[in-house]
N, C-alpha and C positions, 0 to 999 in steps of 0.2 A: 512134348503135349504140354499147354501148360491150363488147361480148363476143360470142360465138359459143358456141351449143350444139349438139353433133350426137347421134344415133343412129344406129343401124344402118338403121332405115328410111328417114331423109334421106338416109344416104349410099346406101343401095341405089337410090334415087330419081334420081341422078344419072349412075349407068350405069358408074361410073368406079372404080378400085380404092382401096380405104378409105384407104390410105398416099399416095394421090397426093391426096385431096382433103383431108387433115386436113395434109399439109405446105404446100398451097397458103391454105389457111383461117388456119393460125400463121403464117404469113409475110404475109398481109395485114391482120390484126387485132394492134391494140396492145394491147387488153385479153384477160381470162380468156377461153381455148378450150376447152370440155369435150368431150373425146374418151372414149368409153366402151369399156371392156373386153368382150369376150363369153365369157370363161369365167366359169363359176359354181363354181369351187373356189378355197379364199382362195390358194394357193399359184399358180396360175394368173393370177388377178386382179392380184396383185402382180408376178409376171414381167411379165406385159403393161403394166401400169402405169408399171413402169421404163424400158421400152421407150418408149413411148408420152412420157414425162415429157422424154427427151431430145430432143424434138422442138423445146422451145422453152419458155423460163423463164415464160410465161404460158398452158401447158398444164394444164388441171385434169381430173384423173381420175374418169370417171362411173364408179359401183360400184353395183350393184344392191342395195335394201335389203332382202338375205337373211342368215340367220345366218353363211355365209362372206364375205357383202359385209362385216358389221360387223367381222370378224377381218381382213378385209383393210384397211378404214379405218383401223383402229389403229395396224397396222402401218405403212402408209403416212404417217399422219401424224406417226409417232414419227420417221421419216428425211426428213421436210420435204416431201412430195410432198403436194399439193395435190388435195383429193377432193371430191368432189358425189355425195351420197347421192340415188339416182335410184329411181324407181317408189315414190314415197314416198306412201301412201294412208289413213296413221294417224298419230296422236299416239306410241303405244309406239314406232313405227318411227325417227320424227324425233328421239325423246330417246335412243333407242339410238344413232342417228349421232351426236349432239351429243356426246356421252359419250364414244363413239370418236375423237372430235378431227375429224370431218367438216369441212371449210371450207365447203361449202355443204348445205342439203338441198333437194331439190325435188319439194314435193308437185303432183302431177298433178292440178290443180282441174279441169279439162274432164272428164276420165275419170269424175271420182266424180260430177260434174253428170251426165255421161251416165247414170250407174246410179241417179239419182234422190237423189244424195244432196248435201251443200252443202260443195264445194271450199273456198270460200273461209271457211267456219265452221274447216276443217283450219288453214287458214295464220293466221288469228286464234289458234287455240288455239297452235301453234307458236310465235308471236311472244310470246305471254304465257308461255309454258315457257321459251324463250331467255332472255327479259329475267328471270323469276325467279331463274334461276339462274348468269346472267351470262355463257353460253357464249358463244364468239367465233363458234359457225356462223351463218351467214346464211341467209336463205330466197331460193331461185328460185321464182319462181311459174311452174310450167310447166303444157304442156298447155290454154294460154290457148284462148278459144273466139272471144272478144269483146271489144270496147273496155272493155265495163263490169268484166270480170275487171282490166285493166289499173287503172282508176281504183280499184276496191276494195282491190288489192294496195298501191296507193299510200296509200289512207287507211289502211290496218292498219299499215303502216311497213312492209311487206316490202321487202328489199332490193335483188330483184332481178327483173324479169317479164321472161321470154324468150317469144317471139309469132313466128309465120309472118311475112313480109312484109305478106300481104294485111291483117292485123289491123292491124300499125305503120301503113299508109296510112288505114285507118279513123279514126286519132285526128285525123289533120288536118281530117277532116269535120265541119260541123255545118250542117244547113239554113239556119239563120236567116245563117251569115256568106255564103252563096253568095246568098242572097237581097240580102242588103247591099249586098256587091260589085256586083251587078248594078244596083241601084238608084243607088249612088255612080256607077259608070261611067254610067247613063243621064242622071244629072243633070250630069256632068260635060260632056256633050256641049250642055248649055244655057250653061254659061259663056261669056261672050262671049271671045272669043280677039283 
């Protein structure tokens, strides 16, 4: 695990105060920790971001990809606060985020798939666009639903994939590995001691 992303839904599931959960995660994780603002106006987003950034050098501020969010990303990037442009569902949104200076852009591939779209096609398009223009913005593939999303993200060259622990555990499993292990252990019993 290289970092952690949070959102209001995940924090609510803990049943704890946001600041308590955020401080705990930031203290435990060495890599980037994305913490989301809840304001929807740029001034409120910037104010919240400045406070959250004080929690640690590894804090990245999640900003929704709305008009006011692009304005906040621009201002925050100019003062050196890292941002994660979240709720990305289109290439134009990703382009605006990159041009505004977002550190990361987070396409929600599973949610796009859920409505019959192709989330990984968006990731491919974003990767092409970032490469075409040399933007330093990195891709965080989000709302991952299964290990295949993880594999596809890696093949496309996305920089980060964020997933729930249940998905991460599935990355270890392959039925042939289990069959092979059982066979080897069974054969080991036949080896003279």
